[in-house]
N, CA, C and O atoms as CSV, one atom per row, in Angstrom:
chain,resi,resn,atom,element,x,y,z
A,1,MET,N,N,12.298,-28.072,18.606
A,1,MET,CA,C,13.450,-27.691,17.824
A,1,MET,C,C,14.630,-28.535,18.290
A,1,MET,O,O,14.942,-28.554,19.481
A,2,PRO,N,N,15.271,-29.215,17.393
A,2,PRO,CA,C,16.407,-30.036,17.790
A,2,PRO,C,C,17.515,-29.207,18.422
A,2,PRO,O,O,17.863,-28.129,17.941
A,3,ALA,N,N,18.049,-29.728,19.489
A,3,ALA,CA,C,19.098,-29.030,20.217
A,3,ALA,C,C,20.423,-29.068,19.473
A,3,ALA,O,O,21.313,-28.266,19.754
A,4,ASP,N,N,20.566,-29.997,18.519
A,4,ASP,CA,C,21.854,-30.107,17.831
A,4,ASP,C,C,22.217,-28.839,17.070
A,4,ASP,O,O,23.392,-28.479,17.015
A,5,THR,N,N,21.238,-28.153,16.481
A,5,THR,CA,C,21.562,-26.912,15.781
A,5,THR,C,C,21.940,-25.816,16.770
A,5,THR,O,O,22.800,-24.984,16.480
A,6,GLU,N,N,21.305,-25.815,17.928
A,6,GLU,CA,C,21.650,-24.822,18.945
A,6,GLU,C,C,23.065,-25.047,19.467
A,6,GLU,O,O,23.818,-24.094,19.668
A,7,VAL,N,N,23.421,-26.302,19.684
A,7,VAL,CA,C,24.770,-26.636,20.152
A,7,VAL,C,C,25.796,-26.236,19.097
A,7,VAL,O,O,26.849,-25.683,19.414
A,8,ARG,N,N,25.474,-26.520,17.846
A,8,ARG,CA,C,26.379,-26.159,16.745
A,8,ARG,C,C,26.548,-24.642,16.660
A,8,ARG,O,O,27.660,-24.150,16.475
A,9,LEU,N,N,25.449,-23.905,16.795
A,9,LEU,CA,C,25.536,-22.442,16.765
A,9,LEU,C,C,26.374,-21.912,17.925
A,9,LEU,O,O,27.200,-21.020,17.734
A,10,GLN,N,N,26.170,-22.446,19.106
A,10,GLN,CA,C,26.954,-22.012,20.258
A,10,GLN,C,C,28.443,-22.283,20.044
A,10,GLN,O,O,29.290,-21.442,20.345
A,11,ARG,N,N,28.746,-23.462,19.522
A,11,ARG,CA,C,30.152,-23.808,19.271
A,11,ARG,C,C,30.773,-22.861,18.260
A,11,ARG,O,O,31.883,-22.371,18.465
A,12,LEU,N,N,30.061,-22.599,17.165
A,12,LEU,CA,C,30.594,-21.717,16.125
A,12,LEU,C,C,30.742,-20.282,16.625
A,12,LEU,O,O,31.702,-19.599,16.267
A,13,CYS,N,N,29.810,-19.822,17.440
A,13,CYS,CA,C,29.916,-18.473,18.007
A,13,CYS,C,C,31.148,-18.377,18.908
A,13,CYS,O,O,31.879,-17.388,18.863
A,14,LYS,N,N,31.372,-19.396,19.716
A,14,LYS,CA,C,32.566,-19.411,20.573
A,14,LYS,C,C,33.833,-19.411,19.729
A,14,LYS,O,O,34.796,-18.708,20.033
A,15,GLU,N,N,33.820,-20.209,18.665
A,15,GLU,CA,C,34.990,-20.275,17.786
A,15,GLU,C,C,35.278,-18.929,17.137
A,15,GLU,O,O,36.426,-18.488,17.085
A,16,ILE,N,N,34.234,-18.285,16.645
A,16,ILE,CA,C,34.456,-17.022,15.941
A,16,ILE,C,C,34.882,-15.914,16.912
A,16,ILE,O,O,35.657,-15.031,16.545
A,17,LEU,N,N,34.379,-15.960,18.140
A,17,LEU,CA,C,34.807,-14.984,19.140
A,17,LEU,C,C,36.253,-15.216,19.568
A,17,LEU,O,O,36.960,-14.276,19.930
A,18,ALA,N,N,36.683,-16.465,19.525
A,18,ALA,CA,C,38.051,-16.795,19.920
A,18,ALA,C,C,39.048,-16.645,18.771
A,18,ALA,O,O,40.259,-16.705,18.984
A,19,ALA,N,N,38.543,-16.451,17.569
A,19,ALA,CA,C,39.429,-16.345,16.405
A,19,ALA,C,C,40.379,-15.158,16.571
A,19,ALA,O,O,39.993,-14.083,17.030
A,20,THR,N,N,41.616,-15.388,16.187
A,20,THR,CA,C,42.626,-14.338,16.337
A,20,THR,C,C,43.114,-13.795,15.001
A,20,THR,O,O,43.844,-12.806,14.949
A,21,THR,N,N,42.703,-14.453,13.922
A,21,THR,CA,C,43.126,-13.972,12.605
A,21,THR,C,C,41.917,-13.819,11.690
A,21,THR,O,O,40.872,-14.437,11.893
A,22,LYS,N,N,42.088,-12.998,10.705
A,22,LYS,CA,C,41.036,-12.809,9.708
A,22,LYS,C,C,40.758,-14.118,8.972
A,22,LYS,O,O,39.612,-14.405,8.626
A,23,ALA,N,N,41.782,-14.896,8.738
A,23,ALA,CA,C,41.621,-16.177,8.039
A,23,ALA,C,C,40.727,-17.124,8.845
A,23,ALA,O,O,39.905,-17.838,8.270
A,24,GLU,N,N,40.884,-17.132,10.165
A,24,GLU,CA,C,40.033,-17.987,10.999
A,24,GLU,C,C,38.574,-17.536,10.907
A,24,GLU,O,O,37.672,-18.362,10.767
A,25,VAL,N,N,38.353,-16.238,10.985
A,25,VAL,CA,C,36.997,-15.698,10.891
A,25,VAL,C,C,36.391,-16.052,9.537
A,25,VAL,O,O,35.240,-16.482,9.464
A,26,GLU,N,N,37.159,-15.874,8.474
A,26,GLU,CA,C,36.665,-16.173,7.132
A,26,GLU,C,C,36.391,-17.662,6.936
A,26,GLU,O,O,35.561,-18.034,6.107
A,27,ARG,N,N,37.075,-18.509,7.685
A,27,ARG,CA,C,36.842,-19.948,7.616
A,27,ARG,C,C,35.565,-20.323,8.365
A,27,ARG,O,O,34.810,-21.184,7.912
A,28,ILE,N,N,35.321,-19.682,9.503
A,28,ILE,CA,C,34.190,-20.036,10.368
A,28,ILE,C,C,32.884,-19.380,9.902
A,28,ILE,O,O,31.816,-19.983,10.006
A,29,LEU,N,N,32.967,-18.174,9.400
A,29,LEU,CA,C,31.767,-17.395,9.080
A,29,LEU,C,C,30.805,-18.092,8.125
A,29,LEU,O,O,29.603,-18.081,8.391
A,30,PRO,N,N,31.256,-18.696,7.033
A,30,PRO,CA,C,30.296,-19.391,6.155
A,30,PRO,C,C,29.579,-20.542,6.865
A,30,PRO,O,O,28.391,-20.776,6.641
A,31,GLU,N,N,30.299,-21.246,7.709
A,31,GLU,CA,C,29.686,-22.355,8.454
A,31,GLU,C,C,28.656,-21.815,9.451
A,31,GLU,O,O,27.598,-22.415,9.644
A,32,LEU,N,N,28.968,-20.691,10.076
A,32,LEU,CA,C,28.023,-20.062,11.010
A,32,LEU,C,C,26.775,-19.589,10.272
A,32,LEU,O,O,25.657,-19.782,10.751
A,33,ARG,N,N,26.960,-18.980,9.127
A,33,ARG,CA,C,25.804,-18.542,8.327
A,33,ARG,C,C,24.935,-19.727,7.915
A,33,ARG,O,O,23.708,-19.650,7.975
A,34,ALA,N,N,25.562,-20.808,7.502
A,34,ALA,CA,C,24.818,-21.996,7.092
A,34,ALA,C,C,24.064,-22.596,8.284
A,34,ALA,O,O,22.924,-23.037,8.143
A,35,ALA,N,N,24.696,-22.608,9.438
A,35,ALA,CA,C,24.042,-23.139,10.637
A,35,ALA,C,C,22.850,-22.277,11.030
A,35,ALA,O,O,21.812,-22.801,11.433
A,36,LEU,N,N,22.988,-20.963,10.916
A,36,LEU,CA,C,21.866,-20.062,11.207
A,36,LEU,C,C,20.710,-20.296,10.235
A,36,LEU,O,O,19.549,-20.343,10.640
A,37,ALA,N,N,21.035,-20.441,8.960
A,37,ALA,CA,C,19.999,-20.686,7.950
A,37,ALA,C,C,19.273,-22.003,8.231
A,37,ALA,O,O,18.050,-22.074,8.111
A,38,GLU,N,N,20.016,-23.036,8.603
A,38,GLU,CA,C,19.398,-24.323,8.920
A,38,GLU,C,C,18.504,-24.207,10.158
A,38,GLU,O,O,17.403,-24.756,10.191
A,39,HIS,N,N,18.981,-23.497,11.160
A,39,HIS,CA,C,18.214,-23.316,12.393
A,39,HIS,C,C,16.899,-22.576,12.099
A,39,HIS,O,O,15.842,-22.962,12.598
A,40,ILE,N,N,16.969,-21.537,11.306
A,40,ILE,CA,C,15.776,-20.769,10.940
A,40,ILE,C,C,14.802,-21.630,10.141
A,40,ILE,O,O,13.594,-21.587,10.372
A,41,ARG,N,N,15.334,-22.417,9.195
A,41,ARG,CA,C,14.481,-23.291,8.384
A,41,ARG,C,C,13.759,-24.305,9.270
A,41,ARG,O,O,12.560,-24.535,9.112
A,42,ARG,N,N,14.496,-24.909,10.201
A,42,ARG,CA,C,13.885,-25.885,11.094
A,42,ARG,C,C,12.832,-25.236,11.993
A,42,ARG,O,O,11.786,-25.828,12.258
A,43,ALA,N,N,13.112,-24.028,12.454
A,43,ALA,CA,C,12.145,-23.327,13.303
A,43,ALA,C,C,10.861,-23.043,12.521
A,43,ALA,O,O,9.762,-23.239,13.038
A,44,LYS,N,N,11.000,-22.585,11.287
A,44,LYS,CA,C,9.825,-22.325,10.444
A,44,LYS,C,C,9.038,-23.602,10.192
A,44,LYS,O,O,7.811,-23.615,10.291
A,45,ASP,N,N,9.749,-24.677,9.866
A,45,ASP,CA,C,9.080,-25.961,9.621
A,45,ASP,C,C,8.309,-26.412,10.861
A,45,ASP,O,O,7.180,-26.894,10.764
A,46,SER,N,N,8.929,-26.250,12.013
A,46,SER,CA,C,8.294,-26.646,13.267
A,46,SER,C,C,7.039,-25.823,13.526
A,46,SER,O,O,6.006,-26.363,13.922
A,47,LEU,N,N,7.131,-24.522,13.302
A,47,LEU,CA,C,5.965,-23.656,13.516
A,47,LEU,C,C,4.839,-23.979,12.538
A,47,LEU,O,O,3.667,-23.978,12.915
A,48,GLU,N,N,5.190,-24.252,11.296
A,48,GLU,CA,C,4.165,-24.608,10.305
A,48,GLU,C,C,3.471,-25.907,10.694
A,48,GLU,O,O,2.253,-26.025,10.559
A,49,LEU,N,N,4.228,-26.870,11.169
A,49,LEU,CA,C,3.649,-28.143,11.594
A,49,LEU,C,C,2.734,-27.936,12.797
A,49,LEU,O,O,1.646,-28.507,12.859
A,50,GLN,N,N,3.175,-27.123,13.745
A,50,GLN,CA,C,2.341,-26.843,14.921
A,50,GLN,C,C,1.046,-26.140,14.518
A,50,GLN,O,O,-0.028,-26.474,15.018
A,51,ALA,N,N,1.151,-25.168,13.613
A,51,ALA,CA,C,-0.042,-24.437,13.172
A,51,ALA,C,C,-1.022,-25.366,12.460
A,51,ALA,O,O,-2.228,-25.282,12.687
A,52,SER,N,N,-0.516,-26.247,11.603
A,52,SER,CA,C,-1.425,-27.151,10.890
A,52,SER,C,C,-2.036,-28.175,11.843
A,52,SER,O,O,-3.185,-28.579,11.664
A,53,THR,N,N,-1.282,-28.593,12.846
A,53,THR,CA,C,-1.821,-29.524,13.846
A,53,THR,C,C,-2.923,-28.863,14.655
A,53,THR,O,O,-3.958,-29.477,14.911
A,54,ILE,N,N,-2.711,-27.623,15.058
A,54,ILE,CA,C,-3.728,-26.893,15.820
A,54,ILE,C,C,-4.987,-26.711,14.971
A,54,ILE,O,O,-6.101,-26.885,15.465
A,55,ALA,N,N,-4.811,-26.362,13.702
A,55,ALA,CA,C,-5.965,-26.189,12.817
A,55,ALA,C,C,-6.736,-27.490,12.675
A,55,ALA,O,O,-7.967,-27.491,12.700
A,56,LEU,N,N,-6.024,-28.592,12.528
A,56,LEU,CA,C,-6.682,-29.894,12.405
A,56,LEU,C,C,-7.421,-30.249,13.690
A,56,LEU,O,O,-8.555,-30.725,13.637
A,57,LEU,N,N,-6.800,-30.026,14.837
A,57,LEU,CA,C,-7.453,-30.317,16.113
A,57,LEU,C,C,-8.685,-29.435,16.318
A,57,LEU,O,O,-9.707,-29.903,16.819
A,58,ASP,N,N,-8.589,-28.160,15.933
A,58,ASP,CA,C,-9.748,-27.272,16.024
A,58,ASP,C,C,-10.889,-27.773,15.148
A,58,ASP,O,O,-12.051,-27.761,15.556
A,59,GLU,N,N,-10.548,-28.214,13.942
A,59,GLU,CA,C,-11.568,-28.727,13.021
A,59,GLU,C,C,-12.226,-29.980,13.590
A,59,GLU,O,O,-13.448,-30.120,13.539
A,60,LEU,N,N,-11.425,-30.881,14.126
A,60,LEU,CA,C,-11.978,-32.107,14.713
A,60,LEU,C,C,-12.839,-31.795,15.937
A,60,LEU,O,O,-13.884,-32.413,16.138
A,61,ALA,N,N,-12.408,-30.852,16.740
A,61,ALA,CA,C,-13.169,-30.483,17.936
A,61,ALA,C,C,-14.507,-29.855,17.549
A,61,ALA,O,O,-15.521,-30.091,18.206
A,62,SER,N,N,-14.507,-29.061,16.490
A,62,SER,CA,C,-15.767,-28.427,16.086
A,62,SER,C,C,-16.741,-29.458,15.521
A,62,SER,O,O,-17.952,-29.280,15.646
A,63,LYS,N,N,-16.255,-30.512,14.914
A,63,LYS,CA,C,-17.121,-31.581,14.399
A,63,LYS,C,C,-17.715,-32.392,15.548
A,63,LYS,O,O,-18.844,-32.874,15.455
A,64,ASP,N,N,-16.953,-32.538,16.625
A,64,ASP,CA,C,-17.412,-33.316,17.774
A,64,ASP,C,C,-18.338,-32.521,18.692
A,64,ASP,O,O,-19.066,-33.107,19.493
A,65,SER,N,N,-18.317,-31.205,18.584
A,65,SER,CA,C,-19.146,-30.372,19.458
A,65,SER,C,C,-20.593,-30.416,19.009
A,65,SER,O,O,-20.870,-30.350,17.811
A,66,PRO,N,N,-21.521,-30.527,19.950
A,66,PRO,CA,C,-22.944,-30.512,19.570
A,66,PRO,C,C,-23.333,-29.127,19.064
A,66,PRO,O,O,-22.846,-28.107,19.553
A,67,LYS,N,N,-24.207,-29.116,18.090
A,67,LYS,CA,C,-24.698,-27.862,17.535
A,67,LYS,C,C,-25.688,-27.237,18.516
A,67,LYS,O,O,-26.440,-27.964,19.166
A,68,PRO,N,N,-25.708,-25.902,18.640
A,68,PRO,CA,C,-26.677,-25.257,19.505
A,68,PRO,C,C,-28.092,-25.617,19.075
A,68,PRO,O,O,-28.421,-25.579,17.890
A,69,GLY,N,N,-28.919,-25.966,20.043
A,69,GLY,CA,C,-30.302,-26.324,19.754
A,69,GLY,C,C,-30.498,-27.809,19.454
A,69,GLY,O,O,-31.635,-28.267,19.341
A,70,SER,N,N,-29.423,-28.558,19.323
A,70,SER,CA,C,-29.581,-29.999,19.067
A,70,SER,C,C,-29.929,-30.714,20.356
A,70,SER,O,O,-29.775,-30.158,21.444
A,71,LYS,N,N,-30.391,-31.929,20.238
A,71,LYS,CA,C,-30.797,-32.719,21.410
A,71,LYS,C,C,-29.623,-32.911,22.364
A,71,LYS,O,O,-29.802,-32.843,23.580
A,72,MET,N,N,-28.410,-33.153,21.825
A,72,MET,CA,C,-27.242,-33.367,22.670
A,72,MET,C,C,-26.871,-32.085,23.420
A,72,MET,O,O,-26.417,-32.144,24.562
A,73,ALA,N,N,-27.061,-30.933,22.781
A,73,ALA,CA,C,-26.729,-29.669,23.438
A,73,ALA,C,C,-27.660,-29.397,24.599
A,73,ALA,O,O,-27.266,-28.762,25.577
A,74,ALA,N,N,-28.910,-29.879,24.500
A,74,ALA,CA,C,-29.902,-29.653,25.562
A,74,ALA,C,C,-29.682,-30.573,26.759
A,74,ALA,O,O,-30.125,-30.257,27.863
A,75,ASP,N,N,-29.005,-31.709,26.559
A,75,ASP,CA,C,-28.783,-32.670,27.667
A,75,ASP,C,C,-27.828,-32.164,28.680
A,75,ASP,O,O,-27.544,-32.854,29.660
Protein backbone atom coordinates (compact mmCIF):
# COMPACT_ATOMS: atom_id res chain seq x y z
CA MET A 1 0.00 0.00 0.00
CA PRO A 2 1.54 3.30 -0.98
CA ALA A 3 2.54 5.39 1.99
CA ASP A 4 1.51 8.61 0.26
CA THR A 5 -2.18 8.05 1.02
CA GLU A 6 -1.35 7.30 4.65
CA VAL A 7 0.71 10.48 4.92
CA ARG A 8 -2.10 12.46 3.31
CA LEU A 9 -4.65 10.97 5.72
CA GLN A 10 -2.47 11.76 8.72
CA ARG A 11 -1.99 15.34 7.54
CA LEU A 12 -5.72 15.85 6.96
CA CYS A 13 -6.60 14.34 10.34
CA LYS A 14 -4.16 16.71 12.04
CA GLU A 15 -5.61 19.63 10.10
CA ILE A 16 -9.19 18.80 11.00
CA LEU A 17 -8.31 18.31 14.67
CA ALA A 18 -6.56 21.67 14.69
CA ALA A 19 -9.42 23.45 12.93
CA THR A 20 -10.93 26.20 15.02
CA THR A 21 -13.88 27.17 12.85
CA LYS A 22 -16.73 25.35 11.22
CA ALA A 23 -15.60 26.77 7.87
CA GLU A 24 -12.19 25.12 8.25
CA VAL A 25 -13.79 21.77 9.07
CA GLU A 26 -16.16 22.08 6.11
CA ARG A 27 -13.19 22.86 3.85
CA ILE A 28 -11.10 19.89 5.05
CA LEU A 29 -13.81 17.25 5.46
CA PRO A 30 -14.50 16.60 1.74
CA GLU A 31 -10.77 16.20 1.10
CA LEU A 32 -10.49 13.80 4.05
CA ARG A 33 -13.43 11.76 2.77
CA ALA A 34 -11.90 11.60 -0.70
CA ALA A 35 -8.54 10.54 0.73
CA LEU A 36 -10.23 7.78 2.76
CA ALA A 37 -12.10 6.55 -0.31
CA GLU A 38 -8.86 6.48 -2.33
CA HIS A 39 -7.04 4.64 0.46
CA ILE A 40 -9.81 2.02 0.69
CA ARG A 41 -9.87 1.59 -3.11
CA ARG A 42 -6.10 1.08 -3.21
CA ALA A 43 -6.26 -1.39 -0.33
CA LYS A 44 -8.96 -3.41 -2.11
CA ASP A 45 -7.01 -3.37 -5.37
CA SER A 46 -3.90 -4.54 -3.55
CA LEU A 47 -5.75 -7.38 -1.84
CA GLU A 48 -7.36 -8.49 -5.10
CA LEU A 49 -3.97 -8.55 -6.80
CA GLN A 50 -2.45 -10.54 -3.94
CA ALA A 51 -5.33 -13.03 -4.00
CA SER A 52 -5.06 -13.56 -7.76
CA THR A 53 -1.28 -13.95 -7.50
CA ILE A 54 -1.65 -16.56 -4.76
CA ALA A 55 -4.25 -18.43 -6.83
CA LEU A 56 -1.96 -18.40 -9.85
CA LEU A 57 1.02 -19.62 -7.81
CA ASP A 58 -1.12 -22.38 -6.27
CA GLU A 59 -2.23 -23.45 -9.75
CA LEU A 60 1.34 -23.49 -11.05
CA ALA A 61 2.56 -25.41 -8.00
CA SER A 62 -0.15 -28.04 -8.43
CA LYS A 63 0.86 -28.54 -12.08
CA ASP A 64 4.49 -29.01 -11.07
CA SER A 65 3.70 -31.47 -8.27
CA PRO A 66 3.95 -35.16 -9.17
CA LYS A 67 0.68 -37.04 -9.10
CA PRO A 68 0.33 -39.72 -6.41
CA GLY A 69 1.32 -43.09 -7.82
CA SER A 70 3.37 -41.63 -10.68
CA LYS A 71 6.97 -42.67 -11.26
CA MET A 72 8.25 -39.28 -10.04
CA ALA A 73 6.22 -39.55 -6.82
CA ALA A 74 7.81 -42.95 -6.10
CA ASP A 75 11.39 -41.63 -6.52
